[in-house]
DOZAMI-132112 format. One record per residue (C-alpha): residue number from 1; residue in one letter; z negated, x, y negated. Coordinates in steps of 0.25 Angstrom, whole numbers, plus 5000, padded with zeros to 4 digits. Last residue first. Layout:
// residues N
<kese NUM; a; <Z; X; Y>>
...
This chain:
// residues 498
<kese 498; x; <4918; 5027; 5173>>
<kese 497; x; <4932; 5021; 5174>>
<kese 496; x; <4939; 5020; 5162>>
<kese 495; x; <4941; 5008; 5154>>
<kese 494; x; <4932; 5011; 5141>>
<kese 493; x; <4937; 5026; 5141>>
<kese 492; x; <4951; 5021; 5139>>
<kese 491; x; <4948; 5009; 5131>>
<kese 490; x; <4943; 5019; 5120>>
<kese 489; x; <4953; 5021; 5111>>
<kese 488; x; <4957; 5007; 5113>>
<kese 487; x; <4942; 5003; 5108>>
<kese 486; x; <4946; 5012; 5095>>
<kese 485; x; <4960; 5006; 5094>>
<kese 484; x; <4952; 4991; 5094>>
<kese 483; x; <4943; 4996; 5084>>
<kese 482; x; <4951; 5002; 5074>>
<kese 481; x; <4940; 5006; 5064>>
<kese 480; x; <4942; 5003; 5049>>
<kese 479; x; <4947; 5013; 5040>>
<kese 478; x; <4941; 5005; 5029>>
<kese 477; x; <4954; 5010; 5020>>
<kese 476; x; <4963; 5007; 5030>>
<kese 475; x; <4968; 5016; 5040>>
<kese 474; x; <4962; 5009; 5051>>
<kese 473; x; <4953; 5017; 5060>>
<kese 472; x; <4952; 5023; 5074>>
<kese 471; x; <4939; 5029; 5077>>
<kese 470; x; <4938; 5045; 5075>>
<kese 469; x; <4932; 5056; 5083>>
<kese 468; x; <4930; 5047; 5095>>
<kese 467; x; <4916; 5044; 5102>>
<kese 466; x; <4916; 5037; 5115>>
<kese 465; x; <4902; 5031; 5120>>
<kese 464; x; <4901; 5021; 5131>>
<kese 463; x; <4889; 5011; 5135>>
<kese 462; x; <4886; 5005; 5147>>
<kese 461; x; <4882; 4994; 5154>>
<kese 460; x; <4881; 4986; 5141>>
<kese 459; x; <4869; 4977; 5138>>
<kese 458; x; <4860; 4990; 5134>>
<kese 457; x; <4868; 4992; 5121>>
<kese 456; x; <4856; 5000; 5114>>
<kese 455; x; <4852; 5009; 5124>>
<kese 454; x; <4868; 5015; 5125>>
<kese 453; x; <4866; 5019; 5109>>
<kese 452; x; <4854; 5025; 5111>>
<kese 451; x; <4861; 5034; 5121>>
<kese 450; x; <4871; 5037; 5115>>
<kese 449; x; <4862; 5042; 5104>>
<kese 448; x; <4854; 5051; 5114>>
<kese 447; x; <4868; 5055; 5119>>
<kese 446; x; <4871; 5062; 5106>>
<kese 445; x; <4883; 5056; 5098>>
<kese 444; x; <4897; 5059; 5104>>
<kese 443; x; <4906; 5069; 5095>>
<kese 442; x; <4916; 5067; 5085>>
<kese 441; x; <4912; 5055; 5080>>
<kese 440; x; <4918; 5038; 5080>>
<kese 439; x; <4911; 5034; 5092>>
<kese 438; x; <4916; 5022; 5101>>
<kese 437; x; <4904; 5015; 5109>>
<kese 436; x; <4909; 5007; 5120>>
<kese 435; x; <4899; 4999; 5126>>
<kese 434; x; <4901; 4994; 5142>>
<kese 433; x; <4901; 4982; 5150>>
<kese 432; x; <4905; 4992; 5162>>
<kese 431; x; <4918; 4989; 5171>>
<kese 430; x; <4920; 5000; 5178>>
<kese 429; x; <4932; 5004; 5166>>
<kese 428; x; <4921; 4998; 5155>>
<kese 427; x; <4919; 4986; 5149>>
<kese 426; x; <4917; 4982; 5135>>
<kese 425; x; <4911; 4983; 5122>>
<kese 424; x; <4916; 4992; 5111>>
<kese 423; x; <4905; 4998; 5100>>
<kese 422; x; <4913; 5006; 5089>>
<kese 421; x; <4905; 5018; 5082>>
<kese 420; x; <4907; 5025; 5067>>
<kese 419; x; <4901; 5036; 5059>>
<kese 418; x; <4890; 5040; 5071>>
<kese 417; x; <4875; 5042; 5070>>
<kese 416; x; <4873; 5037; 5085>>
<kese 415; x; <4862; 5028; 5082>>
<kese 414; x; <4870; 5023; 5069>>
<kese 413; x; <4883; 5020; 5075>>
<kese 412; x; <4875; 5012; 5086>>
<kese 411; x; <4868; 5003; 5075>>
<kese 410; x; <4881; 5001; 5068>>
<kese 409; x; <4890; 4999; 5080>>
<kese 408; x; <4880; 4988; 5084>>
<kese 407; x; <4880; 4981; 5070>>
<kese 406; x; <4895; 4980; 5072>>
<kese 405; x; <4899; 4977; 5086>>
<kese 404; x; <4897; 4962; 5083>>
<kese 403; x; <4890; 4956; 5097>>
<kese 402; x; <4899; 4948; 5107>>
<kese 401; x; <4890; 4944; 5118>>
<kese 400; x; <4895; 4943; 5132>>
<kese 399; x; <4889; 4956; 5138>>
<kese 398; x; <4890; 4964; 5124>>
<kese 397; x; <4903; 4960; 5119>>
<kese 396; x; <4904; 4969; 5106>>
<kese 395; x; <4912; 4964; 5094>>
<kese 394; x; <4920; 4972; 5085>>
<kese 393; x; <4932; 4961; 5085>>
<kese 392; x; <4924; 4951; 5076>>
<kese 391; x; <4920; 4963; 5067>>
<kese 390; x; <4907; 4965; 5065>>
<kese 389; x; <4893; 4959; 5061>>
<kese 388; x; <4895; 4955; 5047>>
<kese 387; x; <4882; 4952; 5041>>
<kese 386; x; <4882; 4938; 5032>>
<kese 385; x; <4872; 4935; 5020>>
<kese 384; x; <4869; 4920; 5019>>
<kese 383; x; <4853; 4919; 5018>>
<kese 382; x; <4854; 4914; 5033>>
<kese 381; x; <4862; 4925; 5038>>
<kese 380; x; <4876; 4926; 5041>>
<kese 379; x; <4883; 4932; 5054>>
<kese 378; x; <4896; 4941; 5055>>
<kese 377; x; <4908; 4945; 5065>>
<kese 376; x; <4920; 4950; 5056>>
<kese 375; x; <4935; 4948; 5058>>
<kese 374; x; <4937; 4945; 5043>>
<kese 373; x; <4940; 4930; 5045>>
<kese 372; x; <4945; 4925; 5031>>
<kese 371; x; <4943; 4911; 5030>>
<kese 370; x; <4954; 4899; 5024>>
<kese 369; x; <4957; 4892; 5038>>
<kese 368; x; <4960; 4906; 5043>>
<kese 367; x; <4962; 4920; 5039>>
<kese 366; x; <4960; 4931; 5048>>
<kese 365; x; <4968; 4926; 5060>>
<kese 364; x; <4979; 4918; 5053>>
<kese 363; x; <4981; 4930; 5044>>
<kese 362; x; <4981; 4941; 5055>>
<kese 361; x; <4992; 4933; 5063>>
<kese 360; x; <4999; 4930; 5050>>
<kese 359; x; <5000; 4944; 5046>>
<kese 358; x; <5012; 4949; 5036>>
<kese 357; x; <5002; 4951; 5027>>
<kese 356; x; <4988; 4945; 5028>>
<kese 355; x; <4980; 4933; 5023>>
<kese 354; x; <4972; 4927; 5014>>
<kese 353; x; <4967; 4937; 5004>>
<kese 352; x; <4956; 4932; 4995>>
<kese 351; x; <4956; 4927; 4981>>
<kese 350; x; <4957; 4911; 4985>>
<kese 349; x; <4945; 4914; 4994>>
<kese 348; x; <4946; 4915; 5010>>
<kese 347; x; <4933; 4911; 5016>>
<kese 346; x; <4928; 4922; 5024>>
<kese 345; x; <4926; 4922; 5039>>
<kese 344; x; <4916; 4928; 5049>>
<kese 343; x; <4915; 4927; 5064>>
<kese 342; x; <4902; 4925; 5070>>
<kese 341; x; <4887; 4929; 5071>>
<kese 340; x; <4875; 4921; 5070>>
<kese 339; x; <4864; 4923; 5061>>
<kese 338; x; <4865; 4912; 5052>>
<kese 337; x; <4875; 4900; 5060>>
<kese 336; x; <4889; 4901; 5061>>
<kese 335; x; <4899; 4894; 5054>>
<kese 334; x; <4908; 4887; 5064>>
<kese 333; x; <4924; 4895; 5066>>
<kese 332; x; <4920; 4891; 5082>>
<kese 331; x; <4920; 4906; 5085>>
<kese 330; x; <4908; 4907; 5074>>
<kese 329; x; <4909; 4908; 5060>>
<kese 328; x; <4902; 4916; 5050>>
<kese 327; x; <4907; 4911; 5035>>
<kese 326; x; <4908; 4918; 5022>>
<kese 325; x; <4912; 4909; 5010>>
<kese 324; x; <4914; 4919; 4998>>
<kese 323; x; <4911; 4917; 4983>>
<kese 322; x; <4897; 4922; 4983>>
<kese 321; x; <4900; 4935; 4991>>
<kese 320; x; <4892; 4935; 5005>>
<kese 319; x; <4879; 4943; 5006>>
<kese 318; x; <4881; 4954; 5017>>
<kese 317; x; <4870; 4957; 5028>>
<kese 316; x; <4872; 4969; 5035>>
<kese 315; x; <4871; 4980; 5026>>
<kese 314; x; <4861; 4972; 5016>>
<kese 313; x; <4851; 4972; 5028>>
<kese 312; x; <4852; 4988; 5028>>
<kese 311; x; <4844; 4988; 5015>>
<kese 310; x; <4849; 4987; 5000>>
<kese 309; x; <4864; 4988; 5002>>
<kese 308; x; <4869; 4977; 4993>>
<kese 307; x; <4877; 4967; 4999>>
<kese 306; x; <4892; 4961; 5000>>
<kese 305; x; <4900; 4950; 5006>>
<kese 304; x; <4915; 4944; 5005>>
<kese 303; x; <4921; 4954; 4995>>
<kese 302; x; <4935; 4953; 5000>>
<kese 301; x; <4943; 4945; 5009>>
<kese 300; x; <4956; 4950; 5014>>
<kese 299; x; <4952; 4964; 5012>>
<kese 298; x; <4938; 4961; 5018>>
<kese 297; x; <4924; 4959; 5014>>
<kese 296; x; <4909; 4965; 5016>>
<kese 295; x; <4904; 4973; 5004>>
<kese 294; x; <4891; 4981; 5006>>
<kese 293; x; <4886; 4987; 4991>>
<kese 292; x; <4878; 4999; 4992>>
<kese 291; x; <4871; 5002; 4978>>
<kese 290; x; <4861; 5016; 4981>>
<kese 289; x; <4872; 5025; 4982>>
<kese 288; x; <4866; 5040; 4983>>
<kese 287; x; <4854; 5042; 4991>>
<kese 286; x; <4846; 5030; 4995>>
<kese 285; x; <4860; 5021; 4996>>
<kese 284; x; <4866; 5030; 5003>>
<kese 283; x; <4856; 5033; 5014>>
<kese 282; x; <4854; 5018; 5015>>
<kese 281; x; <4868; 5014; 5017>>
<kese 280; x; <4870; 5025; 5026>>
<kese 279; x; <4860; 5021; 5034>>
<kese 278; x; <4863; 5006; 5031>>
<kese 277; x; <4876; 5007; 5040>>
<kese 276; x; <4888; 5001; 5031>>
<kese 275; x; <4896; 4992; 5040>>
<kese 274; x; <4910; 4988; 5037>>
<kese 273; x; <4922; 4987; 5025>>
<kese 272; x; <4913; 4987; 5013>>
<kese 271; x; <4904; 4996; 5005>>
<kese 270; x; <4902; 4996; 4990>>
<kese 269; x; <4894; 5008; 4984>>
<kese 268; x; <4889; 5004; 4971>>
<kese 267; x; <4886; 5015; 4962>>
<kese 266; x; <4874; 5014; 4953>>
<kese 265; x; <4866; 5025; 4962>>
<kese 264; x; <4878; 5034; 4963>>
<kese 263; x; <4877; 5047; 4972>>
<kese 262; x; <4887; 5057; 4974>>
<kese 261; x; <4884; 5067; 4982>>
<kese 260; x; <4879; 5056; 4992>>
<kese 259; x; <4894; 5048; 4991>>
<kese 258; x; <4902; 5061; 4994>>
<kese 257; x; <4893; 5068; 5005>>
<kese 256; x; <4907; 5068; 5015>>
<kese 255; x; <4896; 5060; 5024>>
<kese 254; x; <4893; 5050; 5014>>
<kese 253; x; <4907; 5049; 5011>>
<kese 252; x; <4910; 5046; 5024>>
<kese 251; x; <4900; 5036; 5026>>
<kese 250; x; <4905; 5027; 5014>>
<kese 249; x; <4919; 5028; 5018>>
<kese 248; x; <4915; 5022; 5034>>
<kese 247; x; <4906; 5012; 5025>>
<kese 246; x; <4918; 5008; 5018>>
<kese 245; x; <4920; 5009; 5001>>
<kese 244; x; <4920; 5004; 4988>>
<kese 243; x; <4913; 5012; 4977>>
<kese 242; x; <4905; 5005; 4965>>
<kese 241; x; <4900; 5010; 4952>>
<kese 240; x; <4904; 5024; 4949>>
<kese 239; x; <4899; 5034; 4939>>
<kese 238; x; <4907; 5047; 4942>>
<kese 237; x; <4903; 5058; 4953>>
<kese 236; x; <4909; 5049; 4963>>
<kese 235; x; <4923; 5050; 4959>>
<kese 234; x; <4921; 5067; 4961>>
<kese 233; x; <4917; 5065; 4974>>
<kese 232; x; <4929; 5055; 4976>>
<kese 231; x; <4939; 5064; 4970>>
<kese 230; x; <4935; 5075; 4979>>
<kese 229; x; <4934; 5065; 4991>>
<kese 228; x; <4949; 5062; 4989>>
<kese 227; x; <4957; 5049; 4986>>
<kese 226; x; <4946; 5043; 4974>>
<kese 225; x; <4947; 5030; 4967>>
<kese 224; x; <4939; 5025; 4957>>
<kese 223; x; <4941; 5012; 4949>>
<kese 222; x; <4936; 5008; 4934>>
<kese 221; x; <4933; 4995; 4929>>
<kese 220; x; <4941; 4984; 4922>>
<kese 219; x; <4937; 4973; 4929>>
<kese 218; x; <4951; 4972; 4936>>
<kese 217; x; <4952; 4987; 4938>>
<kese 216; x; <4937; 4987; 4946>>
<kese 215; x; <4946; 4975; 4954>>
<kese 214; x; <4959; 4982; 4958>>
<kese 213; x; <4950; 4995; 4959>>
<kese 212; x; <4943; 4988; 4971>>
<kese 211; x; <4952; 4979; 4975>>
<kese 210; x; <4965; 4990; 4980>>
<kese 209; x; <4956; 5002; 4988>>
<kese 208; x; <4945; 4993; 4993>>
<kese 207; x; <4955; 4981; 4998>>
<kese 206; x; <4962; 4993; 5005>>
<kese 205; x; <4977; 4995; 5003>>
<kese 204; x; <4975; 5002; 4991>>
<kese 203; x; <4968; 5013; 4997>>
<kese 202; x; <4953; 5017; 4996>>
<kese 201; x; <4951; 5030; 4991>>
<kese 200; x; <4937; 5027; 4986>>
<kese 199; x; <4935; 5014; 4979>>
<kese 198; x; <4927; 5017; 4967>>
<kese 197; x; <4925; 5006; 4957>>
<kese 196; x; <4919; 5009; 4944>>
<kese 195; x; <4914; 4995; 4937>>
<kese 194; x; <4911; 4995; 4923>>
<kese 193; x; <4924; 4985; 4919>>
<kese 192; x; <4919; 4974; 4930>>
<kese 191; x; <4916; 4974; 4945>>
<kese 190; x; <4905; 4966; 4951>>
<kese 189; x; <4910; 4968; 4965>>
<kese 188; x; <4909; 4952; 4969>>
<kese 187; x; <4914; 4950; 4955>>
<kese 186; x; <4925; 4960; 4954>>
<kese 185; x; <4929; 4954; 4969>>
<kese 184; x; <4931; 4939; 4962>>
<kese 183; x; <4939; 4945; 4950>>
<kese 182; x; <4947; 4953; 4959>>
<kese 181; x; <4952; 4942; 4968>>
<kese 180; x; <4953; 4934; 4957>>
<kese 179; x; <4964; 4941; 4951>>
<kese 178; x; <4972; 4947; 4962>>
<kese 177; x; <4976; 4932; 4968>>
<kese 176; x; <4989; 4933; 4963>>
<kese 175; x; <4990; 4949; 4967>>
<kese 174; x; <4986; 4944; 4982>>
<kese 173; x; <4980; 4956; 4989>>
<kese 172; x; <4988; 4955; 5001>>
<kese 171; x; <4982; 4959; 5013>>
<kese 170; x; <4989; 4967; 5026>>
<kese 169; x; <4984; 4968; 5039>>
<kese 168; x; <4983; 4982; 5046>>
<kese 167; x; <4980; 4982; 5060>>
<kese 166; x; <4967; 4992; 5064>>
<kese 165; x; <4962; 4984; 5073>>
<kese 164; x; <4949; 4983; 5067>>
<kese 163; x; <4955; 4977; 5056>>
<kese 162; x; <4964; 4981; 5044>>
<kese 161; x; <4967; 4979; 5029>>
<kese 160; x; <4978; 4982; 5022>>
<kese 159; x; <4980; 4977; 5007>>
<kese 158; x; <4993; 4972; 5001>>
<kese 157; x; <4994; 4970; 4984>>
<kese 156; x; <4999; 4958; 4978>>
<kese 155; x; <5008; 4958; 4966>>
<kese 154; x; <5007; 4952; 4952>>
<kese 153; x; <5016; 4939; 4949>>
<kese 152; x; <5028; 4947; 4942>>
<kese 151; x; <5026; 4950; 4927>>
<kese 150; x; <5025; 4944; 4915>>
<kese 149; x; <5011; 4945; 4908>>
<kese 148; x; <5008; 4962; 4913>>
<kese 147; x; <4997; 4965; 4905>>
<kese 146; x; <5001; 4975; 4894>>
<kese 145; x; <5002; 4988; 4897>>
<kese 144; x; <4996; 4999; 4888>>
<kese 143; x; <5004; 5009; 4878>>
<kese 142; x; <5003; 5022; 4877>>
<kese 141; x; <4993; 5032; 4884>>
<kese 140; x; <4988; 5037; 4897>>
<kese 139; x; <5000; 5032; 4905>>
<kese 138; x; <5011; 5040; 4899>>
<kese 137; x; <5014; 5049; 4911>>
<kese 136; x; <5013; 5039; 4922>>
<kese 135; x; <5027; 5036; 4925>>
<kese 134; x; <5029; 5052; 4929>>
<kese 133; x; <5021; 5050; 4941>>
<kese 132; x; <5033; 5043; 4947>>
<kese 131; x; <5032; 5030; 4956>>
<kese 130; x; <5041; 5034; 4968>>
<kese 129; x; <5048; 5019; 4974>>
<kese 128; x; <5052; 5018; 4986>>
<kese 127; x; <5061; 5006; 4991>>
<kese 126; x; <5057; 5003; 5005>>
<kese 125; x; <5066; 5006; 5018>>
<kese 124; x; <5062; 5020; 5018>>
<kese 123; x; <5047; 5017; 5017>>
<kese 122; x; <5045; 5008; 5029>>
<kese 121; x; <5050; 5019; 5037>>
<kese 120; x; <5053; 5033; 5033>>
<kese 119; x; <5061; 5039; 5023>>
<kese 118; x; <5049; 5038; 5014>>
<kese 117; x; <5042; 5048; 5020>>
<kese 116; x; <5029; 5051; 5011>>
<kese 115; x; <5023; 5063; 5005>>
<kese 114; x; <5033; 5066; 4994>>
<kese 113; x; <5035; 5053; 4990>>
<kese 112; x; <5020; 5051; 4990>>
<kese 111; x; <5020; 5062; 4978>>
<kese 110; x; <5030; 5055; 4971>>
<kese 109; x; <5023; 5042; 4971>>
<kese 108; x; <5027; 5029; 4979>>
<kese 107; x; <5031; 5014; 4977>>
<kese 106; x; <5036; 5009; 4989>>
<kese 105; x; <5045; 4997; 4987>>
<kese 104; x; <5049; 4983; 4989>>
<kese 103; x; <5041; 4980; 5003>>
<kese 102; x; <5045; 4966; 5009>>
<kese 101; x; <5034; 4970; 5020>>
<kese 100; x; <5023; 4981; 5023>>
<kese 99; x; <5023; 4984; 5038>>
<kese 98; x; <5008; 4990; 5036>>
<kese 97; x; <5010; 5001; 5045>>
<kese 96; x; <5024; 5005; 5039>>
<kese 95; x; <5017; 5006; 5025>>
<kese 94; x; <5005; 5014; 5031>>
<kese 93; x; <5015; 5024; 5037>>
<kese 92; x; <5022; 5026; 5023>>
<kese 91; x; <5010; 5032; 5018>>
<kese 90; x; <4997; 5028; 5007>>
<kese 89; x; <5000; 5014; 5006>>
<kese 88; x; <4998; 5003; 4993>>
<kese 87; x; <5003; 4989; 4995>>
<kese 86; x; <5009; 4982; 4983>>
<kese 85; x; <5013; 4968; 4982>>
<kese 84; x; <5024; 4967; 4970>>
<kese 83; x; <5023; 4959; 4958>>
<kese 82; x; <5026; 4970; 4947>>
<kese 81; x; <5012; 4971; 4943>>
<kese 80; x; <5010; 4974; 4959>>
<kese 79; x; <5018; 4986; 4958>>
<kese 78; x; <5011; 4992; 4947>>
<kese 77; x; <4997; 4989; 4952>>
<kese 76; x; <5002; 4995; 4965>>
<kese 75; x; <5008; 5007; 4959>>
<kese 74; x; <4994; 5010; 4948>>
<kese 73; x; <4986; 5009; 4962>>
<kese 72; x; <4994; 5018; 4970>>
<kese 71; x; <4994; 5028; 4962>>
<kese 70; x; <4980; 5028; 4958>>
<kese 69; x; <4977; 5028; 4973>>
<kese 68; x; <4987; 5040; 4976>>
<kese 67; x; <4992; 5040; 4989>>
<kese 66; x; <5004; 5031; 4986>>
<kese 65; x; <5014; 5023; 4994>>
<kese 64; x; <5013; 5009; 4986>>
<kese 63; x; <5022; 4998; 4994>>
<kese 62; x; <5028; 4987; 4985>>
<kese 61; x; <5027; 4974; 4993>>
<kese 60; x; <5038; 4962; 4986>>
<kese 59; x; <5033; 4951; 4977>>
<kese 58; x; <5041; 4957; 4965>>
<kese 57; x; <5053; 4964; 4969>>
<kese 56; x; <5054; 4979; 4964>>
<kese 55; x; <5062; 4982; 4952>>
<kese 54; x; <5061; 4998; 4952>>
<kese 53; x; <5059; 4998; 4936>>
<kese 52; x; <5046; 4990; 4939>>
<kese 51; x; <5040; 5001; 4945>>
<kese 50; x; <5042; 5011; 4934>>
<kese 49; x; <5035; 4999; 4925>>
<kese 48; x; <5024; 4995; 4934>>
<kese 47; x; <5020; 5011; 4936>>
<kese 46; x; <5020; 5014; 4921>>
<kese 45; x; <5010; 4999; 4920>>
<kese 44; x; <5001; 5006; 4930>>
<kese 43; x; <5001; 5018; 4923>>
<kese 42; x; <4998; 5012; 4910>>
<kese 41; x; <4988; 5003; 4915>>
<kese 40; x; <4980; 5014; 4921>>
<kese 39; x; <4982; 5022; 4908>>
<kese 38; x; <4976; 5012; 4900>>
<kese 37; x; <4964; 5008; 4911>>
<kese 36; x; <4960; 5023; 4912>>
<kese 35; x; <4964; 5031; 4922>>
<kese 34; x; <4953; 5042; 4928>>
<kese 33; x; <4957; 5053; 4938>>
<kese 32; x; <4945; 5056; 4949>>
<kese 31; x; <4954; 5054; 4961>>
<kese 30; x; <4957; 5040; 4955>>
<kese 29; x; <4948; 5035; 4944>>
<kese 28; x; <4955; 5022; 4939>>
<kese 27; x; <4953; 5011; 4927>>
<kese 26; x; <4944; 5021; 4917>>
<kese 25; x; <4943; 5013; 4905>>
<kese 24; x; <4952; 5020; 4893>>
<kese 23; x; <4961; 5007; 4891>>
<kese 22; x; <4949; 4997; 4891>>
<kese 21; x; <4954; 4986; 4883>>
<kese 20; x; <4970; 4988; 4885>>
<kese 19; x; <4969; 4993; 4899>>
<kese 18; x; <4961; 4983; 4905>>
<kese 17; x; <4971; 4973; 4902>>
<kese 16; x; <4981; 4981; 4909>>
<kese 15; x; <4972; 4983; 4921>>
<kese 14; x; <4970; 4969; 4922>>
<kese 13; x; <4984; 4968; 4921>>
<kese 12; x; <4986; 4975; 4933>>
<kese 11; x; <4976; 4969; 4940>>
<kese 10; x; <4981; 4953; 4939>>
<kese 9; x; <4974; 4947; 4927>>
<kese 8; x; <4981; 4934; 4929>>
<kese 7; x; <4983; 4931; 4914>>
<kese 6; x; <4994; 4942; 4913>>
<kese 5; x; <5000; 4938; 4926>>
<kese 4; x; <5011; 4930; 4921>>
<kese 3; x; <5020; 4926; 4933>>
<kese 2; x; <5035; 4927; 4931>>
<kese 1; x; <5044; 4916; 4934>>
C-alpha cells in the first residue's frame, strides 16, 4: 500500500506548497543566480518526472555526482520523492571510499560525464543516468506541481561525519522523521519566512550543507550558496540574516578580507565545529559582524547547546537547549559534580539519528543505553552551562594526570601567533617525558615565543617543536585534523635518539 505523504509535509511537498502561496519569493540564490519557489518547484518536478522513467526501485540508494550544488539539490529532492535514499558526492573516488551499498543508480549531468571516468570501479558496476539540461527549459512558466499525495514513502539522505581519526561514518537523515527534526531545528534557530540563510559552499554530505537549506525552505525562507570566492563576495553585499560556518573557515574569510569588507550589523554568524578564539570574535564583533553565536552539536545529534557572544565567557560556556538532556559522567557512568571533568553524553531524541550505516562497532561505541557519546570531555557550572574542553582522545598526560588538550592548545596557539597547533605528550627516544608541539605554519615562530611556551610547561622534561606546512585533515566540510595521522608523521622524530 502506498503511503500518503501529502500530510507529512516532507521537504519536497513543502516547497510545492510554498510555490502556490509565494511563487515569486526567492527560494535559492546559487552563485548569484536567483530562483523563486515557483520555478524551483517546477525544476524539481521536471527532474522527478525524468528520473521516474528509469523505473528506479524505491528503498535503494541513489548517488548524485554533481559539483554544482543547485543541480545536486534538484536531483536529491526528486530522487527522495521517488522513495530512494540519496547521497551527494563529488568524485568516483569518493563513492569508492564511502563504500555505498545497494546502489540503484548514479545520477549525473552531461558536464560531469565528460569529467569523470565512469568506466572505473565502482561506477562501471552501477546504472548511470545523465540528466539533460533541456528538461529545465520551461521551469519559469506553466502549471505548478501539486504536493505529492500518492507516492512511495519519502526517501532518506546519507550524511558523512568523521572523527579525529579521519575514518568516515555514514549517518542516515531519516525521511520518516524529517518533519519533526526540521520543526525542532527551526525553533532552535528561529527560522521563519523572512530568514535568509547563507551556507557558503558546504556540500550536501555535510550537516551544514544539507539541513541549513532544508530547514529554511521548510519555513518558506531563502537559502544562499556560493561555490567560488567572487560569488561569495557578491552574495555578502546583500542583506543576509544568518551565515553558518566553522572557526577555520571564519579565519580564512577574515584573512582573505572577505568578511571585513562586507560588514552586516544585523547578520548572525553561527559558528560551530570547533573553538573560536576571543581575539577573532572580539575583532569581528567590533568591526563588521556584532552578532556572533556559538553552536555545539553534531551530525548525529544537532543543536545541543549555544551561546550569544558578548564576552570571552560566552565562547567557553554554553547553554543547553531546553529540550535536551546533557550529562557529564565519570568512568563509572555516574554524573560528575559541578566543576568536575568527565565525558559528555546526550540523551537521544526521537528525531535524532540513532546509529551509523554499515558500522555496528561504531554504533555500539557511540550510541549506548539511549544516549549519544560524541567523544568530548566537558564540565558543568552550578548554573547549568557547560564547557567542552576537547576530545576524549585529545588528552595530555602530565605526570600521570590526564588533562584536556584543547584549552592548552588555544593558549599556545595564541602565544605563537599561528593558525593551528596540536599538543602530544610522550616519551622521547632517550626516555624523556616530553611535550611535542606540532605547528601548522610555513616557518618556525621566533625563538622568544618558543621559549615562552616552554616556560609554560615546567612539568615536562623537555618541549619539542615541529613545523608542518599543512596538517593532515579530513575531506568532510569541517576539515578536522587527523590527530592520529599527524602523530604518526611526528613519531620518527619523537622516538629518535637525542
